[in-house]
C-alpha positions, -999 to +999 in steps of 0.1 A: +000-001+000+015+033-011-001+052+018+015+028+043+050+030+026+049+067+024+043+071+061+067+043+071+097+057+049+088+094+052+089+096+014+065+116-007+034+100-021+044+110-056+077+092-053+063+061-037+035+061-061+054+060-093+071+027-084+038+012-067+019+019-099+045+003-121+043-030-101+006-030-099+001-023-136-035-012-130-059+000-158-058+038-158-093+043-144-085+018-114-051+036-108-068+070-108-093+057-082-065+042-061-045+075-061-077+095-052-081+072-022-044+077-011-046+114-015-078+116+004-066+094+031-037+119+037-060+150+031-083+140+059-059+118+078-067+136+112-104+133+108-103+096+098-078+087+125-100+103+153-131+085+138-111+052+138-098+058+175-133+064+187-144+032+173-116+009+182-118-005+217-081-011+220-071+021+204-054+028+170-033-001+156+006+000+160+010-017+128+014+008+100+000-013+072-031-020+093-035+017+101-031+026+065-055-002+054-082+012+077-075+048+066-078+039+029-112+019+036-127+049+058-115+075+031-137+059+006-167+056+028-165+092+043-152+113+014-154+095-020-181+084-043-177+048-036-204+025-025-199+015+012-204-022+005-178-020-021-153-001+001-158-025+029-154-056+008-124-044-011-106-034+021-114-068+038-102-086+005-069-068+008-065-077+045-073-114+038-048-114+009-019-103+031-006-128+055+004-102+079-030-087+081-052-120+076-062-121+113-073-085+113-100-091+084-128-095+108-119-063+128-115-043+094-151-055+084-166-046+118-150-012+121-155+000+085-193-011+087-195+011+118-179+040+101-205+037+073-234+036+098-221+066+115-208+085+087-231+116+089-223+120+126-185+116+119-186+143+092-208+166+113-185+166+143-152+169+123-129+197+134-111+214+104-079+217+127-079+178+130-064+175+098-037+198+105-009+178+124+002+194+157+035+205+145+019+227+119-009+239+142+017+252+166+036+268+139+007+285+121-007+293+155+024+316+160+027+330+125-010+338+117-043+351+134-068+324+146-091+331+118-065+328+093-053+294+108-089+281+106-093+294+069-059+276+060-074+243+075-105+246+056-087+255+022-065+224+027-094+201+029-104+211-007-091+197-039-069+223-058-081+238-090-064+233-123-048+265-136-031+272-169-005+297-181-008+309-216+023+311-237+009+344-253-016+366-237-050+373-253-071+352-276-102+334-269-087+307-247-110+310-218-140+301-242-122+273-260-109+258-227-141+264-206-118+283-183-122+316-163-094+342-164-083+350-129-072+386-118-036+376-118-038+363-154-040+326-151-068+307-165-086+283-143-107+253-157-142+251-146-142+213-151-117+184-147-108+167-178-078+151-195-051+178-199-038+163-231-071+162-248-077+201-243-075+225-272-040+240-275-020+212-259-005+197-289+004+232-303+019+243-269-003+273-263-004+268-225+010+248-196-004+237-162+009+260-134-009+269-102-019+307-102+004+315-074+033+297-089+031+318-120+037+351-101+073+350-091+085+348-127+061+377-137+078+398-108+112+393-124+099+415-153+123+401-177+127+418-212+135+400-247+172+392-250+181+394-213+202+365-199+182+350-170+191+321-146+163+300-133+177+282-102+163+251-089+141+252-121+126+218-122+098+209-129+100+241-152+070+262-152+089+293-144+115+285-171+087+283-197+075+318-185+109+333-189+117+318-222+082+328-236+090+364-226+120+362-248+147+359-223+179+337-230+173+313-200+197+291-182+177+265-162+196+249-134+186+218-113+207+191-096+179+164-105+184+151-142+151+131-138+132+161-129+145+182-156+133+155-181+098+170-177+111+206-183+129+195-215+097+177-227+077+209-220+101+231-238+100+207-269+060+208-269+058+245-265+087+251-290+108+271-265+144+274-260+166+272-228+200+260-217+194+232-193+222+225-168+222+194-145+242+208-115+240+220-079+234+258-078+260+260-051+288+245-075+279+269-104+309+287-118+313+325-113+292+343-139+265+369-139+230+373-153+206+403-158+180+385-137+180+357-114+151+336-101+156+313-072+126+290-064+144+274-034+138+240-020+113+242+010+091+224+032+063+229+006+035+235+033+019+260+008+010+231-015-010+209+008-041+210-012-022+192-038+002+173-017-016+167+015+011+141+024+035+168+032+018+178+063+023+142+078+056+134+066+077+166+074+085+183+108+100+212+123+136+198+117+129+198+080+119+236+081+152+243+099+172+222+076+159+237+044+159+273+058+197+269+062+199+257+026+178+285+014+204+309+030+232+295+013+214+293-021+202+329-017+236+341-012+248+323-043+220+337-063+228+370-053+265+367-064+252+354-098+231+387-101+247+413-123+260+443-102+246+478-112+210+468-115+205+431-118+172+418-103+168+388-080+135+372-071+136+347-042+105+324-038+094+293-019+061+275-018+061+275+020+039+291+046+067+291+071+081+325+080+117+311+083+114+302+046+098+335+036+097+368+055+126+361+079+147+347+052+143+379+032+150+400+062+181+382+071+193+383+037+190+422+035+209+425+067+239+405+057+240+416+019+244+455+017+250+452-020+213+442-024+180+464-020+144+455-018+122+461-048+086+463-033+059+444-052+029+465-062-007+452-059-011+460-097+015+434-106-007+407-089-040+416-105-049+443-080-053+418-051-039+438-023-042+410+001-013+391-018+012+418-009+024+424+028+035+457+043+071+453+032+061+449-004+067+411-005+043+386-021+024+363+004-002+342-011-023+319+012-045+291+000-077+307+009-072+341-006-082+335-043-120+340-047-142+314-063-145+332-096-174+308-107-152+278-109-163+260-077-126+257-066-114+287-049-078+293-036-043+291-047-010+275-035+009+293-006+039+312-019+063+338-006+085+360-031+107+389-024+122+409-051+158+426-049+181+447-070+218+444-068+235+477-065 
């Protein structure tokens, strides 16, 4: 079970899923359902765990595989459009087919049947904060107001929308794609459908990119012909934006595997960039007109898409990654051209250590850099996305519905600097 393996190894569901799906070789429809079950299990892990605890006389099982099995069964019953009898029967069948879980089959059957009978009560009594692990509750309780904490919890319970970035602005793409144009310029699909089947995919008219993730590259304000570095570039949405703007882009990432997706998208969109597989900290001395650093981070701003992050990471990860960001940010500054070169630093994190505090410490130790405030007009006039220091701070609950039925955006931080 992918969920059990992810919890045990503290490895992202995406990484675990790739190997599990290859071994299982399920039909596409069955694989999509299985993935939806695993994601929902993580998204509502706290609620499900509490419901199971209240219905298990001996408490939650210590066996991780057993726990994961119960979670996947309950996720189907409580939150997915799967008939109760089918969810129970399938979960019991999995238990019976595993020699280590065989003796739990009766317990699995009884508990899940009770969950099905008491579904309405479970959902009605569920506390949104139950699906935020204690380590994040403590962090966000310090960083944000109580109302914001509750809004974050509710937003992370919802499935993320699918947003697109156009290669060229204008045209009738909203009508052709059945999409709504957001204030920030991204298009948001109103219905879920196969991405490769949408108009414009084959000719490279657009690519999938969350509305918040599309903002940092726009803040760099590149001009045609400028030499630009996209550091930690994979999977490449920002590289595509910069290349589409006419910049001469050098895309750098240490993961050759993750850069494969970038290169495939460059080919589909008929865009060009120099792709380097290397560690940013090992780059040779050179300078660029503009530098974009989308630094590795805890990714707590992406929980709508990757709810496993909340249950796999910890305070120690934030501390470790913040230290790496400090070193990467100094290297990015060195790569920025003196005399007016621009630098945008961003992370998809909600943690101040990976955002506001990182930018403040950077300016304190780098007198050769100055802040260039972000203006609300640069982000669709949404003043709530710009803090008092002129930094971008998106939160998952801030983007309005816009008639799509899926409000929100990823949580991002971005600060813009100029090298003196």
